[in-house]
C-alpha positions in Angstrom: 64.4 38.3 -99.4 66.5 35.8 -98.2 69.2 32.7 -100.6 66.5 30.2 -101.0 63.6 32.1 -101.9 63.4 32.3 -106.5 61.5 35.4 -108.2 58.6 34.8 -110.1 60.6 34.9 -113.3 62.5 31.8 -111.9 60.6 29.1 -112.4 62.6 26.2 -113.1 64.9 27.2 -110.1 62.5 27.9 -108.3 60.5 24.2 -108.3 64.1 22.8 -107.6 64.1 25.2 -104.1 60.6 24.4 -103.3 61.8 20.7 -103.8 64.5 21.1 -101.6 62.6 23.2 -99.1 59.7 20.3 -98.5 62.4 17.6 -98.1 64.4 20.1 -95.7 60.9 20.7 -93.6 60.3 16.9 -93.3 63.7 16.1 -92.4 62.9 19.2 -89.3 59.8 17.6 -88.7 61.2 14.3 -87.9 64.1 15.6 -85.5 61.6 17.9 -83.4 59.5 14.3 -82.9 56.4 14.8 -85.7 55.7 18.7 -84.6 57.6 22.0 -86.0 55.6 25.3 -86.1 55.4 27.7 -89.0 57.8 29.8 -86.9 60.4 27.0 -86.1 60.1 26.1 -90.0 61.1 29.9 -90.8 63.9 30.4 -88.4 65.2 27.1 -89.3 65.5 27.6 -93.7 65.5 31.4 -93.4 62.3 31.9 -95.1 58.5 33.9 -94.7 56.3 32.3 -92.5 54.4 32.9 -95.7 56.7 30.8 -97.3 56.4 28.2 -95.0 53.1 27.9 -94.4 52.7 27.5 -98.6 55.0 24.4 -98.0 52.9 22.6 -95.5 50.2 23.4 -97.1 51.3 21.5 -100.5 52.8 18.4 -97.5 49.9 18.7 -96.5 48.1 17.9 -99.9 51.1 15.3 -100.7 49.2 13.2 -97.1 52.7 13.7 -96.0 51.4 15.8 -93.1 48.9 17.4 -91.5 47.8 20.8 -90.5 47.4 22.0 -87.1 46.8 25.5 -85.9 50.2 27.4 -86.7 52.2 24.2 -87.5 52.0 20.7 -89.2 52.3 17.2 -87.3 54.0 13.6 -89.2 51.5 11.9 -90.6 53.0 9.1 -89.7 54.6 8.7 -86.1 58.1 6.9 -86.5 58.4 4.3 -83.9 60.8 1.9 -82.6 58.7 -0.7 -82.3 59.9 -3.9 -80.7 61.6 -6.7 -82.9 58.2 -8.9 -83.6 57.0 -5.3 -84.4 59.5 -4.0 -87.1 59.6 -4.4 -91.1 59.8 -8.0 -92.5 60.0 -8.5 -95.8 59.4 -6.4 -99.2 57.3 -3.1 -97.7 55.2 -2.9 -101.1 53.5 -5.8 -100.9 52.5 -4.5 -97.1 51.2 -1.1 -98.2 50.2 -3.0 -101.3 47.7 -4.7 -98.4 47.1 -2.1 -97.0 46.0 0.2 -99.9 43.7 -2.7 -100.9 42.0 -2.9 -97.6 41.2 0.6 -97.1 39.5 1.4 -99.3 37.0 -1.5 -98.4 35.3 1.0 -95.7 32.5 3.7 -96.6 32.3 6.6 -94.8 31.1 6.9 -91.7 32.5 3.5 -91.0 33.2 2.4 -86.9 36.8 0.6 -87.8 38.8 -1.7 -85.6 42.3 -2.9 -85.8 44.4 -5.1 -83.3 47.9 -4.1 -83.3 50.4 -5.3 -85.9 52.9 -3.5 -88.8 50.0 -4.3 -91.6 47.1 -2.8 -89.1 49.1 -0.3 -88.7 49.7 0.7 -92.2 46.2 0.3 -93.2 45.3 2.5 -90.2 47.6 5.4 -92.3 46.1 4.6 -96.1 42.4 4.7 -94.0 43.2 8.5 -92.7 44.7 9.4 -95.9 41.7 8.9 -98.2 40.8 12.4 -99.8 37.2 11.7 -99.2 37.3 10.6 -95.9 39.8 14.1 -94.7 37.1 16.3 -96.7 34.7 15.1 -95.7 31.8 17.5 -94.1 29.8 15.3 -91.3 32.2 14.8 -88.6 33.8 12.0 -87.8 33.7 10.7 -90.9 35.2 7.8 -89.7 35.3 6.3 -85.9 38.8 4.3 -84.6 38.3 1.6 -82.3 42.0 0.4 -81.6 43.8 -1.8 -78.8 46.8 -0.9 -81.0 48.6 2.1 -78.5 50.9 3.8 -81.7 47.3 3.9 -83.9 45.7 5.2 -81.5 48.6 8.3 -81.4 48.8 8.3 -84.7 45.3 8.2 -85.5 44.3 11.0 -83.0 45.9 13.6 -84.8 43.5 13.8 -87.9 40.7 15.9 -87.1 38.3 13.9 -89.5 38.7 10.4 -87.5 37.2 9.7 -84.0 39.5 7.1 -82.1 38.6 5.1 -79.5 41.2 3.3 -77.3 41.0 0.5 -75.3 41.8 0.4 -71.8 44.1 -2.3 -70.8 47.7 -3.4 -69.7 49.8 -2.0 -72.2 52.9 -5.1 -73.7 55.9 -3.6 -74.5 56.4 -6.8 -76.5 53.2 -5.8 -79.0 51.9 -2.0 -77.7 48.7 -3.8 -77.7 46.6 -3.4 -74.9 44.9 -6.0 -73.0 43.4 -7.6 -69.7 39.6 -7.0 -68.0 39.2 -3.6 -68.8 40.4 -4.1 -72.3 37.4 -6.9 -72.3 34.9 -4.5 -70.6 35.0 -2.1 -72.7 35.3 -3.5 -75.6 31.8 -5.6 -74.9 29.8 -2.4 -74.9 31.2 -1.6 -78.3 30.0 -2.6 -82.2 32.1 -3.0 -84.8 31.3 -2.1 -88.8 34.6 -4.2 -89.5 37.8 -5.3 -88.5 40.9 -5.2 -89.7 42.7 -8.1 -88.0 46.2 -8.5 -87.8 47.1 -12.1 -87.2 50.8 -14.3 -87.1 49.1 -17.3 -88.8 45.8 -18.3 -91.0 44.7 -21.4 -92.6 41.0 -23.2 -93.1 41.6 -23.9 -88.7 41.8 -19.9 -88.1 43.5 -17.7 -87.7 45.8 -17.1 -84.7 48.9 -15.0 -83.2 51.6 -15.6 -80.9 50.6 -14.1 -77.6 47.9 -16.0 -76.1 46.7 -12.9 -74.3 46.3 -10.8 -77.7 44.8 -13.6 -79.0 41.8 -13.5 -76.1 41.2 -9.4 -76.5 41.3 -10.3 -80.9 38.3 -12.8 -80.8 36.8 -10.6 -78.6 36.9 -7.7 -81.3 35.9 -10.6 -83.8 33.0 -11.3 -82.1 31.6 -7.7 -81.6 32.1 -6.9 -85.6 30.1 -7.3 -88.6 32.2 -8.6 -90.9 36.1 -9.6 -90.2 38.7 -8.7 -92.2 42.4 -10.6 -91.9 45.1 -8.6 -93.3 47.9 -10.4 -94.3 51.2 -11.3 -95.9 51.5 -14.7 -97.9 54.1 -16.2 -96.1 51.2 -15.9 -92.3 49.2 -18.5 -95.0 48.7 -21.7 -94.4 50.9 -21.7 -90.6 49.4 -22.2 -87.3 50.5 -19.8 -84.1 50.6 -20.3 -79.8 47.3 -19.1 -79.6 43.8 -19.4 -81.3 42.1 -16.1 -82.6 38.8 -17.3 -84.2 37.5 -19.8 -87.1 38.0 -19.3 -90.6 34.1 -19.4 -90.8 34.6 -16.2 -88.5 36.7 -14.5 -91.2 34.4 -12.1 -94.4 37.9 -11.5 -96.4 41.0 -11.8 -96.6 43.8 -9.2 -98.3 47.1 -10.8 -99.1 49.4 -10.3 -101.4 49.9 -12.7 -105.0 52.1 -14.6 -103.8 50.0 -16.7 -101.7 49.7 -20.2 -102.4 47.2 -21.3 -104.8 46.2 -24.4 -103.2 46.2 -22.6 -99.3 44.3 -19.7 -101.2 41.5 -22.1 -102.7 40.7 -24.0 -99.2 40.3 -20.9 -97.8 38.0 -19.9 -100.3 36.6 -23.3 -100.2 36.4 -22.4 -96.1 34.0 -18.8 -97.5 36.2 -16.7 -97.1 36.6 -14.5 -100.2 40.4 -13.3 -101.3 41.8 -10.7 -102.1 45.6 -10.5 -103.9 46.9 -7.0 -104.0 
């Protein structure tokens, strides 16, 4: 037995050792590009492979990693996103919005997501829902996206079928746009679309890029339910390119700092507003 493993009688010390091992494994996982094998983990920590397997299981149960044959992969792929996609504001606010939105989806649904930090967070919360991971009917969820970072992360989830729209990748957003993207999207139907926007008012939704707006508008037209996920700072604003009218949006999930007058205007326009 190595110095980092404990005997059954050392309960308190064992818990502390395990906590340190789990943290160390997450750090090693990040340093190795989001993938780690049992053998690599055991060698790095100088413990048995059986111990690492149990630790991997513990991390997976906490939704921190996804188990693979012989190892783990990071549940949230870390990207150095372009400036406009780096996190702004209170992370807990974004996570509350994402968690509330993810709870709206029924198992077996076809879910569309465009690019953005809030839609990316929503995708992660969707994939982390225990009933989806444990579902016997596969796929438990079908994700359709034009965002490369979302697709790369979702494809690692065994319970999720990932459909990525073809097209030309925009370096500023990791989104695919163009005729190929439109051609594929026109052949699909979505049960629900989670739409990230740069502005949302009673006049409609909008974003900074006209090519993104065109694909987003097409996704809206192919969705039975459209759910905008946006922080309160984006409400009442107009950006460069219009995506759709407010009447095309069924639900807005935002935070509880939203301006009451803007919320009232959106509700008058027929939008259900959920405050996370």
